[in-house]
C-alpha positions as CSV (number, residue, x, y, z in Angstrom):
1,M,-14.3,28.9,11.4
2,N,-15.1,26.6,14.3
3,G,-13.0,23.7,15.6
4,M,-15.1,21.1,14.0
5,A,-14.8,22.7,10.6
6,Q,-11.1,23.0,11.1
7,D,-10.9,19.3,12.1
8,L,-12.9,18.3,9.0
9,R,-10.7,20.3,6.7
10,L,-7.7,18.6,8.1
11,A,-9.4,15.2,7.8
12,A,-10.2,15.9,4.1
13,R,-6.4,16.3,3.5
14,Q,-5.2,13.4,5.5
15,A,-5.0,10.0,3.9
16,D,-3.5,6.7,5.3
17,P,0.2,6.9,6.1
18,L,0.6,3.1,6.7
19,A,-1.1,2.0,3.4
20,D,0.4,4.9,1.4
21,T,3.9,4.1,2.7
22,T,3.4,0.5,1.6
23,V,2.2,1.4,-1.9
24,D,5.1,3.8,-2.2
25,A,7.5,1.0,-1.4
26,L,5.8,-1.2,-4.0
27,M,5.4,1.4,-6.8
28,G,7.4,4.5,-5.8
29,E,9.0,6.4,-8.7
30,R,9.3,3.4,-10.9
31,P,7.9,3.4,-14.5
32,L,4.2,2.7,-14.2
33,E,4.3,-0.7,-16.0
34,H,7.0,-1.9,-13.7
35,A,5.2,-0.5,-10.6
36,L,2.0,-2.3,-11.5
37,L,3.9,-5.5,-12.0
38,R,5.2,-5.2,-8.4
39,L,1.7,-4.4,-7.3
40,S,0.5,-7.5,-9.1
41,Q,3.0,-9.5,-7.1
42,A,1.6,-8.1,-3.9
43,S,-1.8,-9.1,-5.0
44,R,-0.6,-12.7,-5.6
45,L,0.7,-12.7,-2.0
46,M,-2.7,-11.7,-0.8
47,T,-4.4,-14.6,-2.6
48,S,-2.8,-16.7,0.2
49,W,-5.0,-14.9,2.7
50,Q,-7.8,-17.4,2.9
51,A,-8.5,-16.6,6.6
52,N,-7.1,-14.2,9.3
53,R,-4.5,-16.8,10.3
54,D,-3.0,-16.5,6.8
55,L,-1.9,-13.0,7.6
56,D,1.2,-14.7,9.1
57,P,4.0,-14.2,6.4
58,A,5.2,-17.7,7.1
59,R,2.1,-19.1,5.4
60,W,2.5,-17.1,2.2
61,N,3.3,-18.5,-1.2
62,R,6.3,-16.5,-2.3
63,D,7.2,-18.3,-5.5
64,G,8.4,-15.8,-8.2
65,I,7.8,-12.8,-5.9
66,D,10.5,-10.1,-5.3
67,A,11.8,-10.2,-1.8
68,E,11.3,-6.4,-1.5
69,V,7.6,-6.9,-2.3
70,V,7.3,-9.6,0.4
71,A,9.0,-7.4,2.9
72,A,6.8,-4.3,2.2
73,V,3.6,-6.3,2.5
74,A,4.8,-8.1,5.6
75,R,5.5,-4.7,7.3
76,Y,2.1,-3.5,6.3
77,V,0.3,-6.6,7.7
78,E,2.3,-6.5,11.0
79,A,1.3,-2.9,11.6
80,G,-2.3,-3.2,10.4
81,R,-3.7,-6.5,11.5
82,A,-4.1,-5.8,15.2
83,L,-7.5,-5.0,16.5
84,P,-7.8,-1.8,18.7
85,D,-7.3,-2.1,22.4
86,W,-11.0,-1.2,22.9
87,A,-12.3,-4.0,20.7
88,D,-14.9,-6.0,22.7
89,P,-15.3,-9.7,21.6
90,Q,-18.8,-9.9,23.2
91,L,-20.1,-6.9,21.2
92,M,-18.5,-8.2,18.0
93,E,-20.3,-11.5,18.5
94,A,-23.6,-9.7,19.2
95,A,-23.1,-7.8,15.9
96,E,-22.6,-11.1,14.1
97,S,-25.9,-12.3,15.6
98,V,-27.7,-9.1,14.3
99,F,-26.3,-9.7,10.8
100,M,-27.5,-13.4,10.9
101,A,-30.9,-12.4,12.1
102,H,-31.4,-9.6,9.6
103,G,-29.3,-10.8,6.7
104,P,-31.7,-10.4,3.8
105,L,-32.7,-7.0,5.3
106,S,-29.1,-6.0,5.6
107,C,-28.6,-6.7,1.9
108,A,-31.7,-4.7,0.8
109,L,-30.7,-1.8,3.0
110,L,-27.1,-1.9,1.7
111,F,-28.4,-1.4,-1.8
112,C,-31.2,1.1,-1.0
113,A,-29.6,3.1,1.8
114,S,-25.9,2.6,2.5
115,L,-24.6,2.7,-1.1
116,P,-26.7,5.6,-2.3
117,A,-25.8,7.5,0.9
118,C,-22.1,7.3,-0.2
119,Y,-22.9,9.5,-3.2
120,Q,-24.0,12.5,-1.1
121,M,-20.4,13.7,-0.6
122,P,-19.2,15.2,-3.9
123,Q,-15.5,14.5,-3.4
124,L,-16.2,10.9,-2.6
125,A,-18.6,10.7,-5.6
126,E,-15.8,12.1,-7.7
127,V,-13.4,9.3,-6.8
128,L,-16.1,6.7,-7.6
129,H,-16.9,8.6,-10.8
130,L,-13.3,8.4,-11.9
131,S,-13.2,4.6,-11.5
132,G,-16.2,4.2,-13.7
133,Q,-17.3,1.3,-11.4
134,L,-20.7,2.8,-10.5
135,E,-21.6,4.0,-14.0
136,Q,-20.1,1.4,-16.3
137,H,-19.6,-1.5,-13.8
138,T,-22.3,-0.8,-11.2
139,E,-22.9,-4.5,-10.4
140,H,-19.1,-5.0,-10.0
141,R,-19.0,-2.3,-7.4
142,I,-21.9,-3.8,-5.5
143,R,-20.3,-7.2,-5.5
144,Q,-17.0,-5.7,-4.3
145,T,-18.8,-4.1,-1.3
146,A,-20.5,-7.4,-0.5
147,A,-17.1,-9.2,-0.7
148,M,-16.0,-7.1,2.3
149,I,-19.3,-7.1,4.3
150,F,-19.9,-10.8,4.4
151,P,-16.4,-11.8,5.7
152,V,-16.6,-9.1,8.3
153,M,-20.0,-9.9,9.6
154,M,-20.0,-13.7,9.4
155,K,-19.1,-15.7,12.5
156,G,-15.6,-14.9,13.8
157,G,-15.0,-12.5,10.9
158,L,-13.1,-10.1,13.1
159,G,-12.1,-11.9,16.2
160,S,-11.2,-15.4,15.1
161,A,-8.3,-16.9,13.2
162,D,-10.8,-18.9,11.2
163,G,-12.6,-15.8,10.1
164,G,-11.7,-13.7,7.1
165,G,-12.8,-10.2,7.9
166,V,-9.5,-8.7,8.9
167,A,-7.7,-10.1,5.9
168,Q,-10.4,-8.8,3.5
169,V,-10.4,-5.3,5.0
170,L,-6.6,-5.1,4.8
171,K,-6.9,-5.9,1.0
172,V,-9.4,-3.1,0.6
173,R,-7.2,-0.7,2.5
174,L,-4.4,-1.3,0.0
175,I,-6.8,-0.8,-2.9
176,H,-7.6,2.7,-1.5
177,A,-3.9,3.6,-1.3
178,T,-3.3,2.3,-4.8
179,I,-6.2,4.5,-6.2
180,R,-4.7,7.5,-4.3
181,H,-1.2,6.8,-5.8
182,L,-2.5,6.5,-9.4
183,I,-4.7,9.6,-9.1
184,V,-2.2,11.9,-7.4
185,H,1.2,10.8,-8.5
186,R,0.9,9.4,-12.0
187,Q,0.6,11.3,-15.3
188,A,-1.8,11.0,-18.2
189,D,1.0,10.1,-20.6
190,E,1.8,7.0,-18.5
191,A,-1.7,5.7,-18.9
192,D,-1.8,5.0,-22.7
193,A,-0.2,1.6,-22.6
194,L,-2.2,0.3,-19.7
195,K,-4.8,-2.4,-20.2
196,D,-7.0,-1.8,-17.2
197,E,-9.5,1.0,-18.0
198,R,-9.8,2.0,-14.3
199,H,-6.0,2.5,-14.1
200,R,-6.1,4.6,-17.2
201,A,-8.9,6.8,-15.9
202,W,-7.2,7.4,-12.5
203,C,-3.9,8.3,-14.2
204,R,-5.5,10.7,-16.7
205,H,-7.4,12.7,-14.2
206,A,-5.8,16.0,-13.1
207,W,-6.8,15.8,-9.4
208,D,-6.8,19.2,-7.6
209,S,-5.6,18.3,-4.1
210,A,-5.8,21.9,-3.0
211,R,-9.5,22.0,-3.6
212,L,-10.6,18.4,-3.3
213,G,-8.2,17.2,-0.6
214,A,-6.8,13.7,-0.7
215,P,-8.7,11.0,-2.7
216,C,-10.1,8.4,-0.2
217,S,-9.3,10.8,2.6
218,Q,-9.9,10.3,6.3
219,L,-13.1,12.4,5.9
220,E,-14.4,10.1,3.1
221,L,-13.4,6.9,4.9
222,A,-15.2,8.1,8.1
223,F,-18.3,9.1,6.1
224,T,-18.3,5.7,4.3
225,L,-18.0,3.9,7.6
226,L,-21.1,5.7,8.9
227,T,-23.1,4.6,5.8
228,F,-22.3,1.0,6.8
229,H,-23.5,1.2,10.4
230,C,-25.3,4.4,11.2
231,V,-27.3,4.7,7.9
232,F,-28.2,1.0,8.1
233,L,-29.5,1.3,11.7
234,R,-31.3,4.5,10.8
235,A,-33.0,2.7,7.9
236,L,-34.2,0.0,10.2
237,R,-35.7,2.6,12.5
238,T,-37.4,4.3,9.5
239,L,-39.0,1.0,8.5
240,G,-40.2,0.4,12.1
241,L,-37.8,-2.5,12.5
242,G,-35.3,-0.8,14.9
243,L,-33.0,-2.8,17.1
244,S,-32.6,-2.7,20.8
245,R,-30.1,-0.1,22.2
246,R,-27.6,-2.8,22.9
247,E,-27.9,-4.3,19.5
248,E,-27.3,-0.9,17.9
249,Q,-24.3,-0.4,20.1
250,A,-22.9,-3.8,19.2
251,Y,-23.4,-3.1,15.4
252,L,-21.7,0.3,15.7
253,H,-18.9,-1.2,17.7
254,A,-18.1,-4.0,15.2
255,W,-18.0,-1.6,12.3
256,N,-15.8,0.8,14.3
257,V,-13.4,-2.1,14.7
258,V,-13.6,-2.5,10.9
259,G,-12.9,1.2,10.5
260,H,-9.8,0.9,12.7
261,V,-8.4,-1.9,10.5
262,L,-9.3,0.1,7.5
263,G,-7.2,3.0,8.7
264,V,-9.9,5.4,9.9
265,D,-8.7,7.6,12.7
266,D,-10.4,6.7,16.0
267,G,-11.3,10.3,16.6
268,L,-13.6,10.2,13.6
269,M,-15.7,7.4,15.0
270,A,-19.0,7.4,16.9
271,H,-19.7,4.9,19.6
272,D,-23.4,5.4,20.1
273,M,-26.3,6.1,17.8
274,D,-27.0,9.7,18.8
275,T,-23.4,10.7,18.3
276,A,-23.3,8.7,15.0
277,L,-26.3,10.6,13.6
278,Q,-24.8,13.9,14.6
279,L,-21.5,13.0,13.0
280,L,-23.3,11.8,9.8
281,E,-25.0,15.2,9.5
282,R,-21.7,17.2,10.1
283,L,-19.7,15.1,7.6
284,G,-22.6,15.3,5.1
285,R,-22.6,19.1,5.3
286,F,-18.8,19.3,4.6
287,Q,-18.9,19.3,0.8
288,V,-16.2,20.7,-1.5
289,D,-17.0,23.1,-4.4
290,L,-16.5,21.3,-7.7
291,A,-15.7,24.7,-9.2
292,G,-17.9,24.5,-12.3
293,A,-17.1,20.8,-13.0
294,S,-20.1,18.6,-13.7
295,D,-21.6,17.0,-10.6
296,P,-20.8,13.3,-10.7
297,R,-23.5,12.3,-8.2
298,P,-26.6,12.1,-10.5
299,A,-24.9,9.7,-12.9
300,L,-23.9,7.5,-10.0
301,G,-27.3,7.4,-8.4
302,S,-29.1,6.8,-11.7
303,A,-26.7,3.9,-12.6
304,L,-27.4,2.3,-9.2
305,V,-31.2,2.6,-9.6
306,G,-30.9,1.1,-13.0
307,A,-29.0,-1.9,-11.7
308,L,-31.5,-2.4,-8.8
309,S,-34.5,-2.1,-11.1
310,R,-33.1,-4.8,-13.4
311,S,-32.9,-7.2,-10.4
312,I,-36.8,-7.1,-10.1
313,A,-38.5,-9.1,-12.8
314,I,-42.1,-7.8,-12.3
315,P,-42.6,-4.7,-14.4
316,V,-45.2,-2.9,-12.1
317,V,-42.8,-3.0,-9.1
318,R,-39.5,-2.7,-11.0
319,H,-38.8,0.9,-9.9
320,L,-39.8,0.4,-6.3
321,P,-36.1,1.0,-5.2
322,V,-36.6,4.7,-6.1
323,P,-39.3,5.5,-3.5
324,M,-37.5,3.2,-1.1
325,I,-34.3,5.2,-1.4
326,E,-36.3,8.4,-1.1
327,R,-37.9,7.2,2.1
328,L,-34.6,6.0,3.7
329,L,-32.4,9.0,2.7
330,G,-35.0,11.7,2.3
331,R,-36.4,13.0,-1.0
332,E,-34.1,16.0,-1.3
333,A,-31.0,13.9,-0.6
334,A,-32.2,11.4,-3.2
335,R,-32.8,14.1,-5.8
336,R,-29.3,15.4,-5.4
337,I,-27.8,12.0,-6.3
338,G,-30.1,11.5,-9.3
339,V,-32.7,9.3,-7.8
340,G,-36.4,10.2,-8.5
341,P,-37.1,10.7,-12.2
342,Q,-37.0,6.9,-12.8
343,A,-40.2,6.2,-10.9
344,G,-43.6,7.4,-12.2
345,L,-46.7,8.3,-10.2
346,A,-48.1,4.8,-10.3
347,T,-45.0,3.4,-8.7
348,R,-45.0,6.1,-6.0
349,A,-48.7,5.5,-5.3
350,L,-48.2,1.8,-5.0
351,F,-45.2,2.2,-2.6
352,A,-47.1,4.8,-0.4
353,V,-50.2,2.6,-0.2
354,A,-48.1,-0.5,0.5
355,M,-46.1,1.2,3.3
356,A,-49.2,2.6,4.9
357,I,-51.1,-0.7,4.8
358,T,-48.1,-2.8,6.0
359,G,-47.3,-0.4,8.7
360,G,-50.8,-0.4,10.0
361,I,-51.1,-4.2,9.9
362,D,-47.7,-4.5,11.7
363,R,-48.9,-2.3,14.5
364,L,-52.0,-4.3,14.9
365,G,-50.3,-7.7,14.5
366,R,-47.7,-7.0,17.2
367,W,-50.5,-6.9,19.8
368,F,-50.9,-10.7,19.2
369,S,-47.4,-11.7,18.0
370,P,-44.2,-9.7,18.9
371,G,-42.4,-11.1,15.8
372,F,-45.1,-10.2,13.4
373,S,-44.0,-7.8,10.6
374,I,-45.3,-7.6,7.0
375,T,-42.7,-4.8,6.4
376,R,-39.9,-7.2,7.4
377,M,-41.2,-9.9,5.1
378,V,-41.4,-7.5,2.1
379,T,-37.9,-6.2,2.8
380,R,-36.6,-9.7,3.0
381,V,-38.2,-10.5,-0.3
382,I,-36.6,-7.5,-1.9
383,G,-33.3,-8.6,-0.3
384,Y,-33.7,-12.1,-1.7
385,H,-34.1,-10.9,-5.3
386,M,-31.2,-8.6,-5.0
387,L,-29.0,-11.3,-3.5
388,T,-30.0,-13.6,-6.4
389,R,-29.1,-10.9,-9.0
390,F,-25.9,-9.6,-7.5
391,L,-24.3,-12.2,-5.2
392,L,-25.6,-15.7,-5.8
393,D,-25.0,-16.0,-9.6
394,Q,-23.1,-19.3,-9.9
395,T,-21.5,-18.2,-13.2
396,R,-19.7,-15.3,-11.5
397,P,-18.9,-16.0,-7.9
398,L,-17.7,-13.2,-5.6
399,A,-14.0,-12.6,-5.6
400,L,-13.5,-14.4,-2.2
401,P,-11.3,-17.2,-1.2
402,E,-13.0,-20.6,-1.6
403,G,-13.4,-21.1,2.2
404,L,-15.0,-17.7,2.7
405,L,-17.2,-18.2,-0.4
406,N,-18.5,-21.5,1.0
407,Q,-19.1,-20.0,4.4
408,M,-21.1,-17.2,2.7
409,H,-23.2,-19.7,0.7
410,G,-23.9,-21.6,4.0
411,T,-25.0,-18.3,5.6
412,V,-27.4,-17.4,2.8
413,R,-28.9,-20.9,2.8
414,D,-29.8,-20.5,6.4
415,W,-31.7,-17.3,5.7
416,H,-34.6,-19.1,3.9
417,T,-36.6,-19.1,7.2
418,D,-37.3,-16.0,9.3
419,T,-37.1,-17.3,12.8
420,Q,-38.7,-14.1,14.1
421,A,-41.9,-14.6,12.0
422,P,-44.9,-16.9,12.4
423,G,-45.1,-19.9,10.1
424,W,-47.7,-18.5,7.8
425,I,-45.6,-15.5,7.0
426,N,-42.7,-17.7,6.1
427,R,-45.0,-19.7,3.8
428,L,-46.2,-16.5,2.1
429,E,-42.5,-15.4,1.8
430,D,-41.7,-18.7,0.1
431,R,-44.3,-18.0,-2.6
432,L,-42.6,-14.6,-3.3
433,T,-39.0,-16.1,-3.3
434,T,-38.5,-19.8,-3.4
435,S,-39.2,-22.8,-1.2
436,G,-36.4,-24.6,0.6
437,H,-32.8,-23.3,1.1
438,W,-32.3,-20.3,-1.0
439,L,-28.9,-21.0,-2.6
440,T,-29.4,-24.8,-3.0
441,H,-32.7,-24.4,-4.7
442,R,-31.4,-21.8,-7.1
443,S,-28.4,-23.9,-8.0
444,A,-30.6,-26.8,-8.8
445,Q,-32.8,-24.7,-11.0
446,E,-29.7,-23.5,-12.9
447,G,-28.5,-27.1,-13.3
448,R,-31.8,-28.1,-14.9
449,A,-31.6,-25.1,-17.2
């Protein structure tokens, strides 16, 4: 066994000492109902985290919360909130600019590349399968992911007291540790009285740590981090919309800072695109044997495709996410996660013809206008409709503090015009989405309905 394989086996068994110690202090050996009550108190503390500045314990609302709970969360925040010494404010700001310039594209590629790429690792898919969030609550999982991405990538998300990225990532880190605790340390007979179906599912599962490693392990966290930056950047390259070398470096850097706050070991990070692609391949090859258990990946991929297809109202193009995922991940990788059977020959032919035509037009058009891209416009349109379906529904706002939610709405409003495209492409895009500011126009329509 080579050194890399040994390192990956170790990473598969390592979790997150800081977050695990915190959850143990909150829940420990207490009866599950009491432990979850203390966890609920910790969650109430975290509702005070409207922005990164609110990580200061002096700003927390402690009414009715046990002093031990406050102390445990305060220790966690003190140890986890600091950015790494290597964090570069200029690169983080450059990454924010990339997100602003490519926002609708980012959302489309999150749905059609990053999320399905997460399912390729069986042990990671098994954790997602246990929660039921991707099969029974697919849209909920998508919205949870967006609730972390937007605060991180909006202006000042990581480097400013006014931003909210660090606070949101620290919440996610504790969620991972809570899942680990319920899966590994709790018993099935404790679950019967629980109201939350996910808590019941985690407690009832007999997790084989010797074979599967730790749930939400360092290996899985590192792989997930790669899907957010490396897979996204690779997808842009695949569509002929690749960024400059510095823009790619900035995007990788910002997400590595996120990874540090999330508890990913710095040694499992890649700081340039070539290294990131190599690491993605190595981690993707490291897959546990499910030992006869049913493979959870096809159900997850199929559920995701179903949710994406429902976001497209036009029947003839409803299943276009299928060939898009196949193009961005590779057909064999897509097949392994249950993506493929949903799309018929007509959909595949339409996609192939459309990609060939738009690619050819783009190459010709760029001779006359550097910002010309039909492919970019089409991907923005797809992103708009998915944003509308999953993130902009006024009846079920994202689970974000009001200040961050308002900032997100302002960000999306500003995406209605593609500043890199000529005016006639923007006018064509309006016919396929909506005219005017995206969120404002949609809210007005709902008000009239």
